[in-house]
Structures are given as C-alpha cells and as structure tokens.
VEXDREN-2710 file (C-alpha; in Angstrom, 1 decimal):
% VEXDREN-2710
k/r/px/py/pz
1/MET/29.1/-20.7/29.9
2/LEU/27.4/-20.2/33.2
3/GLY/29.9/-18.9/35.8
4/GLY/29.5/-18.1/39.4
5/THR/30.7/-18.9/42.9
6/PHE/28.1/-21.7/43.2
7/ASP/28.2/-21.5/47.0
8/PRO/26.1/-23.6/46.7
9/ILE/24.7/-24.4/43.3
10/HIS/20.9/-24.4/43.5
11/ALA/17.7/-24.9/41.6
12/GLY/17.8/-21.4/40.1
13/HIS/21.1/-22.1/38.4
14/LEU/19.9/-25.3/36.9
15/ALA/16.6/-23.7/35.7
16/LEU/18.6/-20.9/34.1
17/ALA/20.8/-23.3/32.3
18/ARG/17.7/-25.2/31.0
19/VAL/16.0/-22.0/29.8
20/ALA/19.2/-20.9/28.0
21/LEU/19.5/-24.3/26.3
22/ASP/16.0/-24.2/25.0
23/GLN/15.6/-20.5/24.1
24/LEU/19.1/-20.1/22.5
25/GLY/19.4/-23.6/20.9
26/LEU/22.7/-24.2/22.7
27/ASP/24.6/-27.5/22.4
28/GLN/25.8/-27.4/26.0
29/VAL/25.9/-25.3/29.1
30/LEU/29.3/-25.3/30.8
31/PHE/29.3/-24.5/34.5
32/VAL/32.4/-22.7/35.6
33/PRO/32.9/-22.3/39.3
34/ALA/35.0/-19.2/40.1
35/GLY/38.4/-19.8/41.8
36/GLN/39.0/-16.3/43.2
37/PRO/35.9/-14.1/42.5
38/PRO/37.3/-10.6/42.2
39/HIS/34.0/-9.1/43.4
40/LYS/34.0/-11.1/46.6
41/ARG/37.5/-10.4/47.9
42/GLY/37.6/-10.3/51.7
43/ARG/34.4/-12.4/52.1
44/PRO/34.4/-16.0/53.3
45/ILE/33.9/-18.5/50.5
46/THR/33.6/-22.2/50.7
47/PRO/36.8/-24.0/49.4
48/ALA/36.8/-24.5/45.7
49/GLU/37.0/-28.3/45.9
50/ASP/33.7/-28.3/47.7
51/ARG/32.0/-25.9/45.3
52/LEU/33.2/-27.9/42.4
53/ALA/32.1/-31.2/43.9
54/MET/28.6/-29.8/44.5
55/VAL/28.3/-28.7/40.8
56/GLU/29.4/-32.1/39.7
57/LEU/26.7/-33.7/41.8
58/ALA/24.0/-31.3/40.7
59/ILE/24.5/-31.9/36.9
60/ASP/25.4/-35.6/37.0
61/ASP/22.1/-36.7/35.3
62/GLU/22.0/-33.8/32.8
63/PRO/23.6/-34.9/29.5
64/ARG/23.9/-31.4/28.1
65/PHE/25.5/-29.9/31.2
66/ALA/29.2/-30.0/31.9
67/VAL/31.6/-28.5/34.4
68/SER/35.0/-27.0/34.0
69/SER/37.6/-26.3/36.7
70/ILE/39.5/-23.8/34.5
71/GLU/39.1/-20.9/36.9
72/ILE/39.9/-22.9/39.9
73/ASP/43.0/-24.3/38.3
74/ARG/44.2/-20.9/37.1
75/PRO/46.0/-18.7/39.7
76/GLY/44.9/-15.2/40.4
77/PRO/41.5/-13.5/40.2
78/SER/38.8/-15.3/38.0
79/TYR/38.1/-12.8/35.2
80/THR/35.4/-13.9/32.8
81/ALA/37.2/-12.3/29.8
82/ASP/40.2/-14.5/30.4
83/THR/38.0/-17.6/30.8
84/ALA/36.1/-16.8/27.6
85/GLU/39.3/-16.4/25.6
86/ALA/40.7/-19.7/26.9
87/LEU/37.4/-21.5/26.0
88/VAL/37.1/-20.0/22.6
89/ASN/40.7/-20.9/21.7
90/VAL/40.4/-24.6/22.7
91/PRO/40.7/-26.6/19.4
92/GLU/37.7/-28.6/18.6
93/THR/38.2/-32.2/17.4
94/ASP/35.7/-31.8/14.6
95/ASP/37.2/-28.4/13.5
96/ARG/34.1/-26.5/14.4
97/ALA/34.5/-23.0/15.7
98/ILE/33.2/-22.4/19.2
99/GLU/30.4/-19.9/19.5
100/LEU/30.4/-18.9/23.1
101/THR/27.5/-17.4/25.1
102/VAL/28.0/-16.1/28.6
103/ILE/24.9/-16.4/30.8
104/LEU/24.4/-13.6/33.4
105/SER/21.6/-12.5/35.7
106/ALA/20.3/-9.0/35.1
107/GLU/21.9/-8.1/38.4
108/SER/25.4/-9.2/37.3
109/PHE/24.9/-7.8/33.8
110/ALA/24.3/-4.3/35.2
111/ASP/27.8/-4.3/36.6
112/LEU/29.4/-5.5/33.3
113/PRO/30.8/-2.1/32.3
114/SER/32.9/-2.1/35.4
115/TRP/34.3/-5.7/34.9
116/HIS/37.8/-6.5/33.8
117/ASP/38.0/-5.8/30.0
118/PRO/34.3/-6.0/29.2
119/ALA/35.0/-5.0/25.5
120/ARG/37.2/-8.1/25.1
121/LEU/34.5/-10.3/26.6
122/LEU/31.8/-8.9/24.3
123/ARG/34.1/-9.5/21.3
124/LEU/34.6/-13.1/22.3
125/ALA/31.0/-14.0/23.3
126/ARG/27.5/-12.9/23.2
127/ILE/25.8/-12.3/26.6
128/ALA/22.5/-13.8/27.6
129/VAL/20.8/-11.8/30.3
130/ALA/18.4/-13.6/32.6
131/PRO/15.7/-11.9/34.7
132/ARG/16.3/-11.3/38.4
133/GLN/13.7/-9.9/40.7
134/GLY/14.3/-6.2/41.4
135/HIS/16.8/-5.8/38.5
136/PRO/15.2/-4.7/35.1
137/ALA/16.4/-6.1/31.8
138/PRO/18.7/-3.8/29.9
139/THR/17.0/-1.4/27.5
140/PRO/18.4/-0.3/24.1
141/ALA/19.1/3.1/25.6
142/TRP/21.1/1.6/28.5
143/LEU/23.1/-0.6/26.1
144/ALA/23.8/2.3/23.8
145/GLN/25.1/4.4/26.7
146/ARG/27.0/1.9/28.8
147/LEU/28.1/-0.6/26.1
148/PRO/28.3/1.4/22.9
149/GLY/28.7/-0.7/19.8
150/PHE/27.9/-4.0/21.5
151/ALA/24.1/-4.0/21.6
152/ASP/23.9/-6.8/19.1
153/ARG/26.0/-9.0/21.4
154/VAL/23.3/-9.0/24.1
155/VAL/20.1/-11.1/24.2
156/VAL/17.5/-11.2/27.0
157/LEU/16.1/-14.5/28.1
158/GLU/12.4/-15.0/29.0
159/GLY/12.8/-16.6/32.4
160/PRO/13.3/-18.4/34.6
161/HIS/11.4/-16.4/37.3
162/LEU/12.8/-18.0/40.4
163/ASP/13.8/-16.0/43.5
164/ILE/16.4/-18.3/45.0
165/SER/19.7/-17.1/46.4
166/ALA/22.8/-18.9/47.6
167/SER/23.1/-16.5/50.6
168/ASP/19.5/-17.5/51.7
169/ILE/20.4/-21.2/51.4
170/ARG/23.5/-20.7/53.5
171/ALA/21.5/-18.8/56.1
172/ARG/18.9/-21.6/56.2
173/VAL/21.5/-24.2/56.7
174/ALA/23.2/-22.2/59.5
175/ALA/19.8/-21.8/61.2
176/GLY/19.0/-25.5/60.8
177/ARG/16.1/-24.9/58.4
178/PRO/15.3/-27.2/55.5
179/ILE/16.6/-26.5/52.0
180/ASP/14.4/-29.1/50.2
181/GLN/13.5/-28.0/46.7
182/LEU/16.2/-25.3/46.7
183/VAL/19.1/-27.6/45.9
184/PRO/19.3/-31.0/44.3
185/PRO/19.2/-33.9/46.9
186/PRO/22.8/-34.9/46.3
187/VAL/23.9/-31.3/47.0
188/ALA/21.9/-31.2/50.2
189/ALA/23.5/-34.5/51.2
190/TYR/26.9/-33.1/50.5
191/ILE/26.3/-30.0/52.5
192/GLU/25.1/-32.1/55.4
193/ALA/28.0/-34.7/55.2
194/HIS/30.7/-32.0/55.0
195/HIS/29.1/-29.7/57.6
196/LEU/29.1/-26.7/55.2
197/TYR/27.5/-23.4/56.2
198/ARG/27.2/-24.3/59.9
199/GLU/27.9/-21.6/62.4
200/PRO/31.2/-22.3/64.3
201/PRO/30.6/-23.8/67.8
202/PRO/30.9/-21.2/70.6
203/ARG/34.2/-21.0/72.4
204/LYS/34.5/-22.1/76.0
205/GLY/33.0/-19.6/78.3
206/GLN/30.7/-18.3/75.6
207/SER/27.0/-19.1/75.2
END
C-alpha cells in the first residue's frame, strides 16, 4: 500500500512503487489516495475525484499497480491504521492471507510515533521506509526508542533517490513552467484540461 494525497501523483511516487515491488518481492502496489488527510487540515487540497483520476491515469499501463478509493469513500479523517485493517480483512478469493506492507518516505516515517494508533498499524503491516533527501533512514537505536518492540516490522528500501515534490509541481503549474518528466503525460494533460493548480484570476480593480 502506497498512500498519500497525490496532489498530484508524480514520477517519484511511481519510481518508489517500482523499487518496492522489486526489492520486497511484492505481488502488487495499491495506491490509496487520502480522502481527508488529518495532517493537512486547513490546507487547500484538490478535490478527491481529481486526485483519484490522476492516479488512475498514471498507473493505467502498469499491470502490478492498482488504485483503491477506500479512504475517499470512507467518511472522516483518513487514518492509515484504519485502512490497513480494512485491507487485511478483505477475504481473498483464493483463501490466501494478505501480507500488507505500507510504503512510507523517511520524512513521513519520522512522524509515525505521533500517528493515530501506530502500534495497531505495525501489528497489521510491515513498514517499508524509502529515502528522502534531508531525512535520514531510521537507525536501530531510533526504532528501539520510538517504536519499542516493532523494529522487526520495519525495512529500509535502497532508493529511489529522486527529489520530486508535489508542492514544487503545483508551484510550477501556477507559474506557467513546464512539468515534463515530473508527471506522466496523461497526468500533465489532465492538469491542463481541468485547470488545476492555476492561480485564481485577479478580481476587478486588482492587478
């Protein structure tokens, strides 16, 4: 499971999913756009239907990628522990138990102890931590202090080493700068067609 606001989904998200597939031997990466991100309350977020549509476009030609609207469909804040529990408890048609891995950047993982019910999340899933520039990978000492008893539930990925952020992409679009190579072409086309991330036009009398 790779969750996030995906506002918009970009090349860094896709590279991370591919690295996780290869290094961890996963069957699938499930992209889960957040409905109401609890850590972004009060900040403007693109409507969920647009963010979901962009994810669908971005992964359309990736057979081992899928998307779920579970957090968008569920009312209230999008807590990862709740989502993990719902995914693990979905019955499999072939009676296989679901082994869930939650993929996080090192930046997000550093805040995990303050998340909603982190112990429940770690009981339900292992955590794969991806590198993020300026955010070191967790050390055994950090894990022992901040997440005691759960060190064996954490694995550190080797890559990808891409410095791409959704906030930079939004700023580029607002300034009329190109976002080629930062998002898949269908996503760039969607952003353009739906006028996403554009600065609102000035009111009459303003310049």
